[in-house]
N, C-alpha and C positions, 0 to 999 in steps of 0.2 A: 281565292284571289279577289282583291277589292280595289276600287279606285275612289278616293275620297274627293268629292267636289271641292273646288278651290274658291267658290264664290258664295257670298251670303245667300243668294238664291241662284240655283243652277240655271244658266241661260238655256233657252229653248233649243238653240242650235247645238249646244253641248250635250243635252239629253239625246237629241237626234243622233249625234255621233256615237255616244256610248251604246245606245240601243243597237245601232248598226254593227257594232263590234261584238255583239253577243253579251253585253252587260245588262243588268236589270237591277231594280231597286230592292234594297233590303234595309228597312227602317230609314235612316238618314244617310245611307251609304249606297254605293253601287258595287255589284259583285258579278262574277261569272263562275261557272263550274262545268265540268264535263262528266262527273260521276255522281251517283246517288246510292249510298249504301242502304239496303233494306233487309232486315232479318238475316244479316250475315252474308248477303249476296251483294255484288257490285253491279249496278245497272248504269247504262250510259244515258246522258242528258242531251237533248236535242232542242235548241231554241228555235222558235217559230215566229214568223211574221206574215201578215196578209198584205198583198199589194192592192191597195184600195181601188185603183182604177179598173182592176180585173175582177173585183167582187161582183157576183150576181147571186142574189138569194134565190134558192130553188123552192120547190113546193113545200118542203118540210119547214123551211125558215118562214115562208109567207104564212103558213098555217099557224105557226107559233105567234107571229105578230098579230094575226087576226084574233086568236084565242085571248090574248091579253089586251086587246084594244079597249075594253071597258075600264081598265085601270088608268089612273092619271100618272104622268111622268113629268118630273122637273129635274133640271140640271143646274147646279150652283157650286161655287167654290166651297171646298170642304171646311166645315166647322163642326167638330165632333160634338154630339149632344147625348144626353142620357137616353133619348129615344133610339138613337143609332146603336148604342152599346147594349140596350135591353134586347133589341131585335137580334143583334149578333150573338148574345148569350143564348137565346132560344135556338138559333141556327147551330151554334157550336155544340149544344147539348144533343143535337140530332145527328151529328156527323160521326163517321167511323174512322176518321183520320186524326192525326195529332195537330189540331189547329191552335193558333196563338190564343192566349187567355182573353185578350181584349183587342179591339181595333187600335186603341192607343199604343199598346205594347208592340203591335205589328208595324205600325207606321212611324211612331215617334220614340218609343222606349224611353220616355222621360224627358225627351228634348222639348224645349219650349218654342222652338222656331223650326219650321220646315224649310228645307232648301229646294223642295220640288213645288211645281205648280200643280196642285191637286184639286180635283173636283169630285163631286158625288152625284150619281143619278139616283133619285128617290122614286120608287114606285109605290103608289098608294091605292088601296081599295077604299073609296070614300076618303075619310080622314086617317085611316089606319095605314101606317107604314108597313109594307109587306116585303120590300126588297131594297137593297142598297148596292150600288156598284161604284167602286172607287177607281179613279184613273189619274195618271199624270200626263200632262200635255207638253210637247215640245213645239217646234214650229211646223214641221212636216210629219210628226209622228205622235201617236197616242199609245200609251202603255197601260193595259188593263192590269190593275194591281190586286183588287180584292172584290169578291161578290159574296153577299150573304142575303138570306131570305127566310121568311116564315115557313117552317116545315109543314104547316097546315095547308100550304099552297103548292105542295110538291108536284101535283099533276100539271101545273102551269109552267114547269121547267124554267123557273125564274132565273137560274144561273145562266142558262143558254140565252134566255131573253135579254138579260143584261149585256151579254156579249154583242148581240145584234144592235141594241140601243147605242152602245159605245161606238160601233162601226158607223151607224147612221149619224151620230154626232161628229165623228171624224170626217165623214163625207161633207157635212154642213160647214166644217171649218177648212175645207179644201186641203186636208192632209193627204199624205201619200201612203203611209204605213200604219198598220195597227199591230201591236205586239201583244200577244196573249200569254207569253211566258214559254214554258218548255213542256215537251212530253218526254216519256222515258221508254226506251226500247224494252219490250218484254214486260211492261208494267202498265196495263191499260187504264189505270185510274185517271190519267191525264189526257186520254185520247179525246175527251169532249172538246178540247181546244181546236179540233179540226171541224167542228160542227158548222161554223158559219159559211165557209166556202173552201173546200179542199183544193179546188182548181186554182185559187188565187193565193195559196199558201206556199211560202218558201221555208226551207230549213237551213240553218247555219252550219256550214262545214267549219268547225272550230279548229281543225288542224291547218287548213289552207287559208282560212279567214275570209271566206266569201259565202254568199247565199245562193242556193240552187232551188229549182222547183221541187216541192215536196212529193215524195213517193215513199212507200214502205221499203222497196228495194234499196233506195238511196239511204234511208235511215239504217237499214241493216248493214250496208256497206260501211257507213261512217262508224257504226257501233263496233263492227269487227276491227276496224283500224284503231279506234280509240282503245279497245281492250288489249290489242296487241302491243300498243305503245305503253299502256299501263303495266302490263306484265314485264316489259323490258325495264321500266323505271323501278318496279318492285325488286327485280333481280339486281339492278345496280345498287339500290339502297341496301340490300342484304350483303352484297359484296363489300360495300363501304363499311358496314358494321363489323 
C-alpha cells in the first residue's frame, strides 16, 4: 500500500500525519505494510516511534555517547557526494542483509527532485568520514531513514550512535516523535531499534489504527491477530479463485 505526496515538497505537517498513521518513506513515496516474507515464512511488521519528552538515556546510551565524543559531528541538508557513496559501498560490502546498491537508489531511484526535507548527520574521525545518518524532518516528527558507517569502527556501534544523535537533534528542534522504522516479530535483526529508550517507545496497532506503549507481549498479541486475519484473507482469495 502506498500514498503518493501531492505537493512538490511534502509539507512538514503532512509528513507528521502519515508517520502517525504507520506510513514510512520508500524512495520518493510513502508506504506501509503489515507483513514481511523471509525465506518462505511470513513475519509480522510492527512500526515504532519514541515519545521524545519521555526519552531518558540510560547507562548504556551515555557510555556510547562518551565513547564517541572524540569524533566530530555535523548536521546539514543532504546533498549526496562521492564521499557518502564510497563510505556506503564499504558499509554495504560488510553487511549480511540485502542492502540497496547505492544511497541514491534507496532515496531517489533516479528522481532529480526530492519531495522530503532530508538532512544528514556526518561523523568524522579527524577529516575522515566514518558514519552518515540520513533523516527526514516534519514539524513535530523526525523519521530516521538510513545509517551507514565504516566497518573498521564496528566497536563504536556507530549505527546506534547515529540513532542517539538523531534523537538529540529532534530534542533541539522541540519535536515530539522520533520514528526509527519497524521491527519484525520473531526476526530479531531489527530489534536494535529499541536501543535508545524502550520505556519511551510505542508500537502501532495497525488493525485499530492507534499507538500503544511497547512491550513484547503487546507485539505478540498484535502478531497473532494479524496472522489470523491474513489466514482468513488467504482463504477468501482461494475461494474466489
